[in-house]
Backbone as a ProteinNet text record, in pm:
[ID]
protein_1_A
[PRIMARY]
MIDSALNVSSSVSEDPQEKLTQLLTFLRSRLNVISTSLYLLETSLDPADNAAKKYLIKINQEIDSIRKYINE
[TERTIARY]
74.5	24	82.1	189.1	281.8	337.2	378.5	449.4	366.4	245.4	174.2	126.2	116.3	97	204	353.1	445.4	498.8	397.2	422.3	574.8	599.2	719.1	727.1	760.3	800.6	895.7	912.6	1021.9	995.1	897.6	861.9	873.4	881.7	921.9	1083.3	1084.5	1243.9	1307.9	1438.6	1491	1564.2	1514.3	1572.6	1525.9	1602.8	1566.2	1472.4	1507.6	1432.2	1262.4	1250	1127.2	1052.5	1124.5	1069	1033.1	1112.6	1074.3	961	939.5	833.4	708.2	699.8	590.3	548.6	660.5	628.1	563.4	603.8	557.9	404.9	386.6	252	155.5	203.6	115	103.3	189	173.8	76.2	77.2	-9.9	-135.1	-179.5	-288.9	-350.7	-277.5	-323.4	-346	-283.1	-287	-443.6	-469.7	-609.7	-705.9	-688.9	-795.2	-815.4	-720.6	-734.4	-770.1	-742.4	-811	-926.9	-990.6	-1144	-1203.5	-1150.1	-1212.4	-1233.8	-1127.6	-1132.1	-1230.2	-1242.5	-1350.8	-1464.6	-1488.1	-1637.4	-1670.4	-1556.4	-1580.5	-1609.2	-1525.1	-1563.8	-1703.9	-1762.4	-1890.4	-1982.5	-1955.2	-2063.8	-2067.8	-1973.7	-1961.5	-2034.4	-2073.3	-2133.4	-2023.4	-2082.9	-2008.2	-1971.3	-2033	-2006.5	-1895.4	-1853.8	-1742.8	-1607.1	-1571.3	-1433.9	-1317.1	-1344.4	-1231.5	-1200	-1293.7	-1289.9	-1223.6	-1262.9	-1203.8	-1070.2	-1012.2	-883.4	-799.6	-852.2	-776.9	-802.9	-904.1	-908.7	-804.3	-788	-690.2	-537.6	-530.3	-392	-362.7	-458.6	-453.8	-409	-531.8	-478.7	-360	-293.6	-157.2	-35.3	-82	19.5	21.9	-109.4	-134.1	-49.1	-89.3	-8.2	149.8	188.7	359.4	411	321.8	367.7	361.3	254.2	253	351.6	396.9	502.1	635.5	670	785	777.4	687	702.5	711.9	652.4	648.8	795.8	870.1	1007.9	1079.6
-124.1	-12.4	120.7	121.9	255.4	249.2	163.6	156.8	204.1	172	239.4	378.7	422.6	556.8	653.7	558.3	655	652	585.8	549.2	519.8	386	342.7	243	305.3	233.8	262	212.3	297.5	428.6	456.9	590.5	690.9	655.1	766.7	788.7	920.3	979	908.6	850.3	799	898.4	1020.2	1144.4	1126.3	1115.1	1106.3	1186	1328.4	1420.9	1420.2	1357	1345	1262.2	1129	1019.6	1065.8	1119.3	1193.3	1286.9	1361.7	1452	1360	1262	1170.5	1110.9	1044.1	985.9	1076.7	1200.2	1295.3	1340.1	1370.6	1371	1240	1147.6	1001.7	1044.2	1053.2	1049.1	1153.6	1272.6	1365.2	1322	1255.1	1226	1115.5	1035.3	923.2	999.5	1088.6	1157.6	1241.7	1275.8	1356.4	1251.4	1150.3	1054.1	1021.2	969.4	935.3	1042.7	1178	1296.3	1308.3	1293	1318.1	1175.8	1060.6	977.2	995.3	1016.4	1047	1137.1	1273.9	1387	1317.2	1247.9	1173.8	1093.2	1021.4	947	1018.1	1120.3	1228.8	1265.5	1298.9	1381	1284	1138	1035.3	991.4	999.3	961.8	1036.1	947.8	1010.9	1108.7	1252.8	1337.2	1305.1	1202.1	1195.6	1075	998.2	895.5	965.4	970.9	1046.2	964.7	819	717.1	762.7	734.3	760.5	881.6	1013.4	1120.3	1128.8	1049.9	1064.3	969.8	875.1	801.5	900.7	973.1	1062.5	1165.5	1214.2	1328	1271.6	1172.5	1092	1081.5	1025.7	1003.6	1117.7	1227.3	1378.1	1410.5	1415.5	1438.9	1378.8	1252.9	1180.3	1205.7	1227.7	1299.6	1406.3	1507.6	1613	1635.6	1541.1	1509.5	1479.2	1368.3	1328.4	1429.4	1514.7	1647.2	1713.9	1762.4	1832.5	1787	1661.4	1599.6	1576.5	1554.6	1552.2	1683.2	1782.5	1917.8	2014.3	1948.3	2028.1	2015.2
0.9	14.5	-2.2	89.8	61.9	-54.7	-94.2	-218.3	-333	-339.6	-437.7	-420.1	-294.9	-228.8	-262.8	-258.9	-295.9	-447.4	-525.2	-681.3	-720	-622.1	-647.1	-776.1	-880.1	-1013.1	-1082.8	-1211.6	-1294.8	-1336.4	-1318.7	-1399.9	-1289	-1162	-1039.9	-1033.7	-1024.8	-997.9	-882.7	-899.7	-792.9	-675.3	-700.1	-616.3	-479.3	-387.1	-240.7	-196.5	-233.1	-182.8	-228.9	-352.2	-407.7	-346.8	-320.8	-224.4	-94	-18.4	119	93.5	11.3	-17.8	-49.5	-127.8	-149.6	-1.8	98.8	209.1	302.1	319.7	399.2	346.3	255.7	200.2	222.6	211	224.9	391.3	476.5	620.6	657.6	599.3	627.9	606.7	469.4	425.7	527.8	579.9	677	787.9	863.2	989.1	965.1	849.5	845.4	868.7	799.9	812	960.9	1032.7	1166.9	1236.3	1204.3	1301.8	1273.7	1137.8	1116.7	1173.8	1179.3	1233.7	1377.2	1457.7	1614	1621.1	1537.8	1551.8	1574.5	1469.1	1458.5	1573.6	1636.3	1733.2	1847	1863	1977.7	2016.7	1884.4	1887.3	1920.7	1878.2	1912.9	2048.9	2135.1	2267.3	2360.9	2462.5	2612.9	2666.8	2662.8	2724.8	2871.7	2936	3074.2	3088.6	2985.6	2964.8	2976.6	3110.8	3099.5	3071.7	3094.9	3056.4	2897.5	2823.4	2676.6	2648.2	2714.4	2696.6	2706.3	2821.3	2872	2726.6	2696.2	2570.1	2443.4	2431.9	2300.8	2314.5	2403.6	2448.2	2400.2	2470.6	2437	2282.8	2213.5	2081.7	2016.1	2057.8	1979.9	2000.1	2111.1	2157.8	2077	2058.2	1968	1821.9	1788.3	1632.3	1597.4	1710.5	1704.3	1719.5	1816.1	1791.3	1666.3	1608.6	1480	1363.5	1384.5	1271.9	1294.2	1430	1448.4	1390.4	1433.7	1362.2	1222.1	1151.4	1027.6	944.1	1001.2	953.8	971.6	1042.6	1066.7	960.5
[MASK]
++++++++++++++++++++++++++++++++++++++++++++++++++++++++++++++++++++++++

């Protein structure tokens, strides 16, 4: 799946910078899907479910950490 997302084929440049750019684009896209899914999950949960909120906060923090890392 990652290979197809990165267009790994004979038609793709072997330029390492280009491959890195493709990888980062792929990762950002996947993080956006995860974030959107997490948001939809949050809006469907019972507001009184504090245990679930704790885990959702942790997941959001980890997503933010990954985003900061790949955007450096």
